[in-house]
Legacy VTK file of the C-alpha trace (Angstrom):
# vtk DataFile Version 3.0
C-alpha trace
ASCII
DATASET POLYDATA
POINTS 273 float
33.940 51.700 -23.023
31.170 49.496 -24.395
28.520 51.430 -26.270
24.816 50.729 -26.380
24.281 49.092 -29.781
20.593 49.991 -30.045
17.913 47.782 -31.614
20.387 45.241 -32.974
21.696 42.996 -30.208
25.044 41.273 -30.516
27.593 39.804 -28.152
30.209 41.759 -30.091
31.389 44.999 -28.500
31.106 48.056 -30.729
34.518 49.696 -30.515
37.252 51.113 -32.744
38.984 47.775 -33.222
35.724 46.206 -34.394
34.889 48.896 -36.943
38.408 48.852 -38.378
38.202 45.103 -38.793
34.868 45.462 -40.576
35.613 48.506 -42.734
39.397 48.187 -43.141
39.175 46.701 -46.642
37.024 49.693 -47.634
39.423 52.323 -46.285
39.708 53.928 -49.727
36.049 54.956 -49.269
36.795 56.750 -45.989
35.340 60.028 -47.310
32.069 58.287 -48.172
31.993 56.613 -44.774
32.632 59.916 -43.046
29.888 61.662 -45.008
27.448 58.854 -44.238
28.226 59.064 -40.531
27.981 62.849 -40.557
31.517 63.600 -39.428
34.032 66.147 -40.746
36.273 64.854 -43.557
37.456 68.017 -45.357
40.788 68.057 -43.537
41.621 64.395 -44.119
44.455 63.496 -46.466
43.523 61.941 -49.799
46.938 60.625 -50.757
48.254 57.083 -51.401
48.841 55.188 -48.175
46.798 57.573 -46.032
43.392 55.913 -46.433
43.650 53.661 -43.368
44.753 56.503 -41.123
41.948 58.680 -42.486
39.423 55.911 -41.821
40.657 55.601 -38.240
40.177 59.351 -37.824
36.644 59.139 -39.275
35.603 56.504 -36.750
37.379 58.274 -33.884
35.318 61.391 -34.636
32.148 59.304 -34.914
32.719 57.721 -31.504
33.531 61.127 -30.026
30.217 62.575 -31.203
28.385 59.870 -29.221
25.423 60.348 -31.570
23.660 57.251 -32.971
26.778 55.188 -32.305
25.265 51.741 -32.743
25.176 48.750 -35.080
22.006 49.997 -36.809
23.782 53.157 -37.953
26.589 51.115 -39.504
24.153 48.753 -41.219
22.203 51.680 -42.642
25.479 53.224 -43.838
26.320 50.088 -45.811
22.850 49.924 -47.343
22.981 53.609 -48.262
26.192 53.057 -50.261
25.912 49.522 -51.692
28.392 50.040 -54.530
31.138 51.369 -52.283
30.474 49.372 -49.104
29.250 45.994 -50.331
32.250 44.175 -48.877
31.967 46.058 -45.597
28.281 45.126 -45.381
29.158 41.464 -45.688
31.888 41.818 -43.052
29.520 43.672 -40.732
26.634 41.207 -40.945
29.011 38.308 -40.337
30.703 40.063 -37.426
27.484 40.757 -35.510
26.011 37.356 -36.341
23.239 38.220 -38.793
24.721 35.877 -41.363
26.908 32.840 -40.883
30.610 33.339 -41.374
30.607 30.431 -43.844
28.641 32.628 -46.257
30.931 34.906 -48.267
28.155 36.665 -50.111
27.772 40.442 -50.074
24.080 39.978 -50.707
21.927 39.449 -47.601
19.622 37.262 -49.735
21.920 34.340 -48.952
22.216 35.103 -45.259
21.550 32.547 -42.569
20.345 34.178 -39.374
19.103 33.302 -35.930
16.512 34.707 -33.578
19.201 35.593 -31.056
20.760 37.975 -33.584
17.773 40.349 -33.576
15.848 42.088 -30.813
12.054 42.060 -31.074
10.765 44.715 -28.714
7.005 45.140 -28.668
5.810 47.969 -30.846
8.982 48.117 -32.932
8.396 48.144 -36.663
9.698 46.306 -38.553
11.958 44.923 -35.793
9.051 43.146 -34.067
8.642 40.831 -37.045
9.239 37.212 -35.965
12.447 35.701 -37.246
11.597 32.388 -38.869
13.341 30.189 -41.390
12.683 31.237 -45.011
12.751 27.620 -46.139
9.422 25.923 -46.756
10.876 22.486 -46.095
14.090 20.678 -45.310
14.258 19.612 -48.941
14.182 23.202 -50.207
16.841 24.175 -47.677
19.101 21.317 -48.781
18.576 22.270 -52.422
19.820 25.809 -51.754
22.848 24.486 -49.865
23.661 22.066 -52.686
23.445 24.897 -55.215
25.785 26.993 -53.074
28.263 24.126 -52.811
28.199 23.610 -56.590
28.842 27.315 -57.175
31.641 27.369 -54.618
33.431 24.367 -56.118
33.144 25.671 -59.668
34.335 29.093 -58.611
37.460 27.680 -56.972
38.475 26.219 -60.335
37.664 29.453 -62.164
39.710 31.592 -59.766
42.691 29.260 -60.126
42.418 29.489 -63.917
41.980 33.256 -63.812
45.118 33.779 -61.704
47.170 31.262 -63.704
46.221 32.799 -67.056
46.955 36.305 -65.811
50.382 35.231 -64.579
51.134 33.434 -67.857
50.122 36.416 -69.957
52.106 38.771 -67.735
55.250 36.701 -68.296
54.947 37.345 -72.038
53.669 40.919 -71.814
55.684 43.095 -69.435
53.299 46.046 -69.961
50.247 44.073 -68.805
50.687 44.617 -65.053
51.018 48.372 -65.542
47.921 48.489 -67.737
45.888 46.401 -65.297
47.018 48.521 -62.349
45.920 51.743 -64.042
42.620 50.195 -65.137
41.829 48.910 -61.628
42.465 52.301 -60.030
40.062 53.927 -62.492
37.485 51.127 -62.486
37.355 50.714 -58.694
37.848 54.411 -57.911
40.917 53.604 -55.825
43.605 56.069 -54.771
46.321 56.823 -57.313
49.330 54.603 -56.661
47.405 52.206 -54.407
48.064 49.237 -56.709
51.599 48.281 -57.661
52.428 47.390 -61.259
52.982 43.702 -60.586
50.620 40.770 -60.862
51.116 39.514 -57.297
50.011 42.840 -55.797
47.125 43.117 -58.253
45.781 39.664 -57.394
46.203 40.372 -53.673
44.404 43.735 -53.841
41.357 42.428 -55.735
40.672 39.421 -53.497
38.380 41.250 -51.034
36.207 42.416 -53.934
34.908 39.129 -55.307
33.551 35.841 -54.070
31.744 32.807 -55.453
28.431 34.695 -55.483
29.654 37.965 -56.975
32.568 37.615 -59.397
31.725 40.599 -61.598
35.164 42.134 -61.057
36.866 39.015 -62.419
34.477 38.991 -65.356
35.158 42.658 -66.123
38.912 42.122 -65.919
38.713 39.072 -68.169
36.676 40.959 -70.751
39.294 43.697 -70.787
42.537 41.729 -70.592
41.827 38.009 -71.095
39.074 38.083 -73.714
40.714 35.436 -75.932
42.034 33.161 -73.185
40.863 29.541 -73.357
41.394 26.380 -71.338
40.753 22.691 -71.937
38.761 20.334 -69.743
38.294 16.674 -70.710
39.253 17.475 -74.281
36.782 20.352 -74.592
38.003 23.935 -75.053
36.285 26.744 -73.161
36.722 30.526 -73.058
37.442 31.862 -69.589
35.203 34.901 -70.187
32.283 32.679 -71.180
32.656 30.476 -68.109
32.798 33.453 -65.744
29.719 34.896 -67.430
27.919 31.564 -67.077
28.859 31.417 -63.400
27.502 34.935 -62.888
24.181 33.970 -64.464
23.850 30.866 -62.272
24.590 32.912 -59.180
22.023 35.536 -60.162
19.454 32.812 -60.761
19.996 31.436 -57.272
19.890 34.876 -55.652
16.559 35.672 -57.305
14.932 32.345 -56.461
11.779 32.531 -54.347
13.403 31.159 -51.196
16.293 33.586 -50.936
14.248 36.479 -52.299
11.837 36.189 -49.379
14.719 36.322 -46.917
16.187 39.304 -48.751
12.872 41.180 -48.468
12.736 40.451 -44.755
16.233 41.779 -44.103
15.724 44.874 -46.251
12.485 45.645 -44.426
14.177 45.173 -41.075
17.058 47.525 -41.853
15.350 50.181 -43.976
14.821 52.565 -41.056
LINES 1 274
273 0 1 2 3 4 5 6 7 8 9 10 11 12 13 14 15 16 17 18 19 20 21 22 23 24 25 26 27 28 29 30 31 32 33 34 35 36 37 38 39 40 41 42 43 44 45 46 47 48 49 50 51 52 53 54 55 56 57 58 59 60 61 62 63 64 65 66 67 68 69 70 71 72 73 74 75 76 77 78 79 80 81 82 83 84 85 86 87 88 89 90 91 92 93 94 95 96 97 98 99 100 101 102 103 104 105 106 107 108 109 110 111 112 113 114 115 116 117 118 119 120 121 122 123 124 125 126 127 128 129 130 131 132 133 134 135 136 137 138 139 140 141 142 143 144 145 146 147 148 149 150 151 152 153 154 155 156 157 158 159 160 161 162 163 164 165 166 167 168 169 170 171 172 173 174 175 176 177 178 179 180 181 182 183 184 185 186 187 188 189 190 191 192 193 194 195 196 197 198 199 200 201 202 203 204 205 206 207 208 209 210 211 212 213 214 215 216 217 218 219 220 221 222 223 224 225 226 227 228 229 230 231 232 233 234 235 236 237 238 239 240 241 242 243 244 245 246 247 248 249 250 251 252 253 254 255 256 257 258 259 260 261 262 263 264 265 266 267 268 269 270 271 272
C-alpha cells in the first residue's frame, strides 16, 4: 500500500523495502531509530547479527502505527541524530531526489536539487520558499564542480594507499586486525562481535562510513594505527596521516564556502520543522 508522503513529494514509494535500503547500513542504530520514530524497542534483541532484524521490526511497527508515516518524518529523524544517522541521511536524500546520486556527501551543503523534488503549497513555511540555484553564475558553479572533482580524484589515491598500507602492516603484525576490530567497535559504538578480526572484513565494514567529503574515520584510524606510515610520490615522501588531514581541511573549506553554505541554510530551514 502506497502511503501519503506528506509535504515532500517524490516518485519513490514509501514502503518497507525503501526504508531498509536507506537505513540498512545504519541497522546497528536501530534502537535510536526506534526511539526517534516513537515505537517500542525494549523487547528487541541487542546481540550480534540481530541488528537488521531489529531494524525491520522497528519499521514494521512504525508503518503499523500509521502516524506521521512520511518522508518528512524520516528526514527529521536523520537531522535529529546527525552523528548516528549521517550515512542514512545521505542515502535518504539521494533516494527521494533531493540530492543527485553522483554526490556522495553526507552534508546537504553539497546537494544538487530540483524544483520537482519539493512541494511548494501556498502558506507553507518554510516549504513555500522558491527553489532556485544557489550559484551566482555559471562560473561559480563550474568552480565548485572542479573543486569536487579534484577532491574526488585525490581521495581515490588516498583510499588506495590507506588500504594498501593497512594490509601491508597486517601481514607483519598478526595482532593488528584484532586491535583494529576492537577499536572500531568502541569508536563507532557498534555491536560486540560485529567486526571480524581480519583486514578484509574491517575494510568492508568501514566503507559506508566515509567518502571523499568526510574521511574523518580514515583519519582517526590512521592516527591510531598508521601514524608513522609514509609513501613516496615523484621522489617526495609524505605521511599518510598528514595527507588525510590536509584533505579534510580542503573539504571543510569547500563546505563552508559562501555558495554551498547558502544552499545548506536553505535545506536546514526547509527541514527544521
